C-alpha positions, 0 to 999 in steps of 0.5 A: 475457511482461510486461516488468517497470518499476516504479522510483517511485510516479509515473510513467505507470502502463501494467499493474496488478494491481487486487484484489478483493472478490468473494466476500470472506467472511462478517464476520470475528470479532474473533479474526480482526482483522487490524487495529485498524481492522478489529476496531473496525468488526467491534465496532460493526457498521459492517464494510463489506458485500461488494456496497459494496466491490464497487462501490467498486472498479469505480468505480476499475478505471472510473477507471483504463481511462479512462486507458489503464492495463491491468487485471488482476484475481486470480482469485476465492477464494471466502470470501477477502478478496482486496482488499489486493495491494499486500501479496502482492506489488511490483515493483522495477526488473524484478523481482518480490519475494514479499511473506512475508505472514501465513500465513492469506493464502497464498491471495492468491499463488495467485490470480495464479498466471496472471500470474506465468507471464507473467513471467521467473522470473529476473524473480521474487525470493522471499525467505526463510522468516524476512525478512517483508515486506510492498508496504505498507512499501516506497516506491519514489523513483528512486534510494531505497527507503523500507521501513517496519519495527518494530524492537520486541522484541516483533515476534513478538506485535504483528500489526501489525507486518508487515515485519521487519529480515530483510525490509530486509535482503533488499531491500538485499542484492537492490538494492546499487545504490539507496539503503535506507532504513528507517524505525521505525513506531509499532504498535498492536493496540488502536487504529487512530490509533496504528498505522502499519500500513505505511509508506504509512499514514504517507507517499507521493510525488506528482508529481515532488518532493511528498509526503503525511506523517504525522509522528507515524507515525515512532518516531525523529524523525530519520527524519521529517526525513530525508525533510524533507530530500529533498523539503523542508518545503514539498512536504509536505502534513502530515496529522492524526492522524485524517486519517491514521486516515482514509488520507489518505496511501494514495491512488494515482497514475496518473501524476505529474499525476494522482491518485486519491483518496477523494471525503471527503478534502476537505482534501487534494484541495483542496491537491492542486488547488492544485498542480496536480494533477488528482485524481480522486475516487471512493468507498472509504469502505468499504474503508478501514475495513479499514485499506487504502485506494487505494494498497493495493488495487494491484499495479503491473507496469509504469510509463513 
């Protein structure tokens, strides 16, 4: 049996589900795009090729295994985009929560059923149908659970609005001992530079006391200052709109000291090294064209 354990974003990683780009399917049509960045590349004819994405994920897997991380891959579902496993589920403490995701992506859950069979059924929580929540919106930081959401009245018509208030309430009810703070995020169906698809697109803790943040991703400035109060201004790396678009905040921590980052994130990677982090740089630019990056591709099950 798998003994689930995740309490933050940076403790030493032991076991993770890494997505797959194998049999990713044909390039979507404009009407099938889930987000504005994918739409942009579909329209430009620059949508990523499957083999390029497979190679990028192999580079990621190689780094994870270098640090003795147990890497689990989903079963291959033909012509199905299974890269972003963070959306389909996430672990809080010793509980695995099923992401209540877009209906078109239900097959992705089936692809990890063989993993779920190794988990105590009492440790798997399934939100009610009206509670929408995805793992990219849920960030753990010890006593805190930070949740990205969208509070606009047009929630049901915004494809990029992924986690709703009912999803936030489900987490609050399931983990009453935690300090839970939700953040209203800016969403856009047409402009990726104005769309915080998930909370990890504009914020992520790193190390023991630092974080990457995009101030203008938050609808309420008070939410940004709430995080400043917790982490401290000097411990925050502020990214620009263009860097948010490139997914600078979507790196991935193997431990408090080791961070996997995209090799083109020059300003961020230089800062990380100046703070004492060891940065493993890999190519992940092609996958980033779908408005997801390294954290989005992972589903941590066990951290020390």
